[in-house]
C-alpha positions in Angstrom: 83.1 34.1 255.1 84.6 35.6 252.8 86.9 37.2 256.0 87.5 33.5 255.8 88.3 32.9 252.5 90.3 35.7 251.7 92.7 34.6 254.4 92.4 31.2 252.9 94.3 33.0 250.5 96.7 34.9 251.3 98.2 32.7 253.4 98.6 30.0 250.7 100.4 32.8 248.9 101.9 34.5 251.6 103.1 29.8 251.6 104.1 30.0 248.1 106.1 32.9 247.9 108.2 31.5 250.9 108.7 28.1 249.0 110.3 30.0 246.4 111.9 31.8 248.3 114.0 29.3 250.5 115.8 28.0 247.6 117.1 31.1 247.1 118.0 31.2 250.4 120.2 28.7 250.4 122.1 30.4 247.2 122.4 33.5 248.6 123.7 31.4 252.0 126.2 29.6 249.5 127.2 32.8 248.2 127.9 34.2 251.4 130.0 31.3 252.8 132.2 31.1 249.6 133.1 34.9 250.3 134.0 35.0 253.5 136.6 31.7 253.1 137.7 34.1 250.1 137.9 36.9 251.8 139.6 35.1 255.0 141.9 33.5 252.2 143.2 37.9 250.9 143.0 38.7 254.9 146.0 36.0 255.4 147.5 37.5 251.7 147.2 40.9 252.2 149.9 41.5 254.1 152.3 39.3 252.2 151.2 41.2 249.0 151.6 44.4 250.8 155.4 44.1 251.7 155.9 43.4 248.1 154.9 46.0 246.4 156.5 48.3 249.0 159.5 46.3 247.9 159.1 46.8 243.9 157.6 50.4 244.6 161.3 50.8 246.4 163.3 49.1 243.5 161.5 51.1 240.8 162.4 55.0 242.8 165.7 53.7 242.6 165.7 53.0 239.2 164.4 55.8 238.3 167.0 57.8 240.3 169.6 55.6 239.4 168.5 56.3 235.7 168.4 59.6 236.1 171.5 60.4 237.5 173.1 58.8 234.2 170.9 60.8 232.0 172.5 64.5 233.6 176.0 62.2 233.9 175.0 62.0 229.2 173.4 65.0 229.4 176.9 67.1 230.7 178.6 65.1 228.5 177.1 65.7 225.9 177.0 69.8 226.4 180.7 69.6 226.5 181.2 67.8 223.8 178.9 70.4 221.8 181.1 73.6 223.3 184.2 71.6 222.5 182.9 70.9 218.9 182.0 74.9 218.8 185.5 75.5 219.2 186.6 73.4 216.9 184.1 73.8 214.0 184.7 78.2 214.9 188.8 77.7 214.6 188.3 76.7 211.3 186.2 79.4 210.2 189.0 81.5 211.2 192.1 79.5 209.4 189.7 78.3 205.8 189.6 81.2 204.5 193.8 81.9 205.2 194.7 78.4 203.8 192.5 78.6 200.6 194.4 81.6 199.9 197.7 80.6 200.9 200.0 78.8 197.9 200.5 75.1 199.4 196.7 74.9 199.2 197.3 75.9 195.8 200.2 73.7 194.8 198.6 70.9 196.6 194.9 71.0 194.2 197.7 71.4 191.0 199.5 68.2 192.2 195.9 66.1 193.1 195.1 67.2 189.2 198.7 65.7 187.6 198.5 62.7 189.8 195.0 61.8 188.2 196.2 63.2 184.9 198.8 60.5 185.0 196.6 57.2 186.5 194.5 57.5 183.2 197.2 58.3 181.6 198.8 55.0 183.0 195.0 53.3 182.4 194.9 54.0 178.5 198.1 52.7 177.9 197.9 49.2 179.1 194.0 48.8 179.4 192.8 49.1 182.4 190.0 51.0 181.6 186.7 51.4 183.7 183.7 50.5 181.9 
């Protein structure tokens, strides 16, 4: 008698478990079918996507190579300009002490002072003083 009752309780519990699992299994079945459709669409579009990515990668590599070449050219030009400026500055450093001591340079400084004095005199004379 106990065996029959326990078997009946076990059967009812198993039946309830199966009834509660049916909706879950149906939702799982629908999800699997949706994933299958999505996977098919992805598999159809994947070769075009990969080809596009290869083209993009090739374009980026070509652009990088071109930019690198231009940067190298600019660097070489900058080095040449730097060398020329260095030579000019070195030449000016050699010439400048001699030029500052020359009588022509001294006369130019004196002439600039005289011109400035005349300008101030004329401004004061004509009344055009700067405020």
